C-alpha atoms as one frame of an Amber mdcrd trajectory, in Angstrom:
protein
   8.147 -18.125 -12.065  10.592 -16.150  -9.910   9.870 -12.952 -11.867   6.128
 -13.539 -11.566   6.331 -14.019  -7.806   8.428 -10.889  -7.470   6.021  -8.801
  -9.529   3.043 -10.294  -7.714   4.590  -9.233  -4.416   5.291  -5.743  -5.785
   1.735  -5.281  -7.086   0.195  -6.638  -3.894   2.380  -4.336  -1.796   1.458
  -1.298  -3.915  -2.209  -2.056  -3.512  -1.945  -2.656   0.223   0.097   0.478
   0.931  -2.354   2.598  -1.028  -5.129   1.711   1.406  -7.521   0.904  -1.446
  -8.207  -2.694  -0.323  -9.381  -1.387   3.045 -11.596   1.314   1.526 -13.143
  -1.071  -0.987 -13.760  -3.616   1.791 -15.583  -0.958   3.810 -17.600  -0.040
   0.732 -18.383  -3.705   0.111 -19.979  -3.986   3.545 -22.796  -1.692   2.448
 -24.256  -4.479   0.277 -24.869  -7.124   2.960 -25.555  -4.580   5.707 -28.060
  -2.696   3.564 -29.865  -5.867   2.525 -29.861  -7.214   6.062 -31.271  -3.972
   7.427 -34.094  -3.842   4.884 -35.122  -7.430   5.549 -34.918  -6.904   9.318
 -37.200  -3.875   9.012 -39.646  -5.775   6.801 -39.826  -8.658   9.302 -40.497
  -6.387  12.296 -43.910  -4.758  12.015 -43.512  -2.210  14.839 -40.213  -0.934
  13.512 -41.640  -0.906   9.978 -44.506   1.391  10.927 -42.206   3.796  12.744
 -39.845   4.164   9.753 -42.491   5.109   7.180 -40.973   5.381   3.696 -38.031
   3.164   4.589 -40.545   0.522   5.570 -42.218   0.686   2.165 -38.868   0.224
   0.428 -37.997  -2.624   2.737 -41.270  -4.366   1.928 -40.486  -4.108  -1.790
 -36.934  -5.409  -1.434 -37.765  -8.150   1.028 -40.873  -9.322  -0.818 -40.768
 -13.082  -0.964 -37.664 -13.354   1.246 -38.984 -15.805   3.801 -36.077 -18.244
   4.068 -32.363 -18.689   3.472 -32.704 -19.742  -0.159 -34.549 -16.565  -1.120
 -32.248 -14.459   1.060 -29.055 -15.677  -0.615 -30.699 -15.424  -4.035 -31.585
 -11.791  -3.400 -28.064 -11.079  -2.192 -26.719 -12.580  -5.425 -28.783 -10.026
  -7.349 -27.484  -7.242  -5.123 -23.956  -8.459  -5.827 -24.535  -8.589  -9.588
 -25.335  -4.865  -9.519 -23.117  -3.597  -6.704 -20.249  -5.985  -7.394 -19.639
  -4.549 -10.836 -19.104  -1.124  -9.262 -16.568  -2.521  -6.797 -14.766  -4.769
  -9.268 -14.689  -2.044 -11.916 -13.055   0.259  -9.386 -10.481  -2.414  -8.533
  -9.596  -3.047 -12.193  -9.570   0.645 -13.121  -7.339   1.541 -10.198  -4.909
  -1.349 -10.688  -4.306  -0.594 -14.366  -5.020   3.134 -14.499  -2.940   4.362
 -11.582   0.350   3.645 -13.371  -0.553   6.150 -16.084  -2.050   8.706 -13.703
   0.982   8.578 -11.397   3.397   8.633 -14.333   5.058   5.369 -13.259   4.100
   3.266 -16.264   7.363   3.982 -18.113   9.378   3.086 -15.028   7.422  -0.127
 -14.653   7.957  -1.102 -18.284  11.686  -0.407 -17.959  12.279  -3.176 -15.411
  13.988  -6.322 -16.774  10.784  -8.364 -16.590   8.552  -9.402 -19.473   5.507
  -7.182 -19.817   3.282 -10.240 -19.930   4.613 -11.242 -16.510   3.798  -7.782
 -15.147   0.271  -8.035 -16.513  -0.242 -11.517 -15.093   0.803 -10.201 -11.695
  -1.660  -7.312 -11.978  -4.490  -9.625 -12.995  -3.522 -11.954 -10.154  -3.844
  -9.112  -7.655  -7.194  -8.093  -9.172  -8.500 -11.677  -8.878  -7.302 -12.033
  -5.271  -8.682  -8.601  -4.374 -12.093  -9.339  -5.875 -12.161 -12.773  -4.231
 -11.357 -11.208  -0.873 -14.154  -8.664  -1.222 -16.596 -11.400  -2.204 -15.671
 -13.579   0.765 -16.017 -10.634   3.161 -19.467  -9.765   1.800 -20.598 -13.395
   1.868 -19.451 -13.972   5.453 -21.172 -10.807   6.667 -24.286 -11.803   4.739
 -24.329 -15.240   6.342 -23.817 -13.743   9.804 -26.720 -11.350   9.282 -28.914
 -14.208   8.123 -28.205 -16.009  11.390 -28.928 -12.875  13.424 -32.197 -12.247
  11.561 -33.096 -15.894  12.289 -34.247 -16.858   8.844 -35.719 -20.381   8.566
 -34.548 -23.137   6.252 -30.830 -22.676   6.835 -29.790 -26.266   6.142 -26.163
 -26.929   5.111 -27.302 -27.872   1.597 -29.320 -24.677   1.118 -26.600 -22.426
   2.523 -23.900 -24.134   0.451 -25.966 -23.847  -2.744 -26.787 -20.196  -2.057
 -23.159 -19.393  -1.265 -22.043 -21.073  -4.488 -24.556 -18.930  -6.357 -23.077
 -15.800  -4.759 -19.522 -16.845  -5.664 -20.584 -17.748  -9.213 -22.203 -14.341
  -9.655 -19.053 -12.590  -8.462 -16.910 -14.659 -10.827 -19.079 -13.813 -13.826
 -19.003 -10.102 -12.966 -15.204 -10.097 -12.693 -14.622 -12.001 -15.957 -17.126
  -9.885 -17.889 -15.425  -6.655 -16.867 -11.801  -7.675 -17.465 -11.770  -5.553
 -20.681 -11.789  -2.484 -18.422  -8.072  -3.126 -17.926  -7.567  -2.394 -21.624
  -9.900   0.617 -21.448  -7.888   1.996 -18.512  -4.749   1.857 -20.649  -6.333
   3.436 -23.706  -8.026   6.096 -21.598  -4.832   6.614 -19.595  -6.579   6.742
 -16.250  -9.689   5.929 -14.265 -12.431   8.015 -15.859 -12.911   6.189 -19.171
 -13.284   2.685 -17.643 -15.762   3.988 -15.077 -17.724   5.661 -17.881 -17.681
   2.475 -19.954 -18.867   0.503 -16.934 -21.825   2.841 -16.453 -22.657   2.623
 -20.165 -22.606  -1.187 -20.142 -24.851  -1.160 -17.053 -27.334   1.039 -18.917
 -27.313  -1.223 -21.968 -27.654  -4.326 -19.775 -30.856  -2.971 -18.275 -32.243
  -1.934 -21.643 -31.476  -5.286 -23.263 -32.952  -7.115 -20.291 -36.212  -5.268
 -20.869 -36.043  -6.176 -24.561 -35.407  -9.844 -23.773 -31.913  -9.964 -25.319
 -29.867 -10.039 -22.142 -28.700 -13.624 -22.818 -26.499 -12.333 -25.639 -25.040
  -9.350 -23.766 -22.178 -10.669 -21.586 -22.427  -7.850 -19.039 -26.063  -8.747
 -18.336 -25.372 -12.453 -17.769 -24.321 -12.111 -14.085 -27.736 -10.689 -13.212
 -29.490 -13.468 -15.132 -27.399 -16.028 -13.284 -28.174 -14.388  -9.946 -31.902
 -14.443 -10.676 -32.027 -18.067 -11.789 -28.907 -19.835 -12.981 -30.961 -22.707
 -14.442 -32.423 -20.423 -17.107 -29.071 -19.145 -18.365 -28.215 -20.561 -21.782
 -24.770 -22.136 -22.320 -24.028 -19.551 -25.009 -24.255 -16.843 -22.351 -21.407
 -18.385 -20.370 -19.380 -18.745 -23.561 -19.879 -15.057 -24.344 -18.728 -14.057
 -20.851 -15.622 -16.246 -21.136 -14.890 -14.874 -24.613 -15.283 -11.287 -23.357
 -12.844 -11.912 -20.527 -10.334 -13.545 -22.872 -10.569 -10.632 -25.315  -9.986
  -8.267 -22.409  -6.844 -10.141 -21.365  -5.428 -10.318 -24.889  -6.266  -6.688
 -25.714  -4.593  -5.504 -22.520  -1.517  -7.588 -23.260  -1.244  -6.207 -26.810
  -1.690  -2.619 -25.632   0.987  -2.911 -22.961   3.348  -4.579 -25.410   2.961
  -2.337 -28.435   1.291   0.922 -27.440   3.362   4.078 -27.521   4.062   4.966
 -23.907   4.613   8.707 -24.450   3.920  10.033 -20.976
């Protein structure tokens, strides 16, 4: 436990000193701010007419968003798409930077079990992603208050917030295998490419009606309507995350670190 705490502190300090948590937090703000702006434009006729094309896009995005329940549901869908970009960046950076910077051999030389090092890295990733999610959710709730959406009862807001957090959790678990891809690809580019490829396949399989069996499409299904998601979909997401953890652990333990 002492080694884990020490490595957790080291990984958290590396991330903080790099400035990446701040930059990703600023990037995360675009999701709630963008959604809030579009809905504000759609709910204000005079401003809508003066903005032309932006107004048309706002009407499409905000269609049906008349209360808090619909607002938080739409934000969950925004998070399912935009969150995977943020979380993929967090995972790729956390596991790929050691190879890019040439520090992976130094890290593996410390008298600490490699599994402990990996657990610390995954712990930082989880805390980082949770922090980004909380920031986005709080800003989203604040904007909802400012826009003065109706139906903001404690039950509705709590249920919508839980839906947002559940979506973020599914996205993070589904993309844990990117940690292994970052090691195999020895950097950031391959995991980002794999993320884009899975996003493409998720959209294609959703159109074909097979998204329930593609773990990387499940977060969007959950965000749209969690009641329609089959139990097997959650099992596939959990299995994908577990495979990602085990594959990363095996790679770090046995792969030839020749850089």
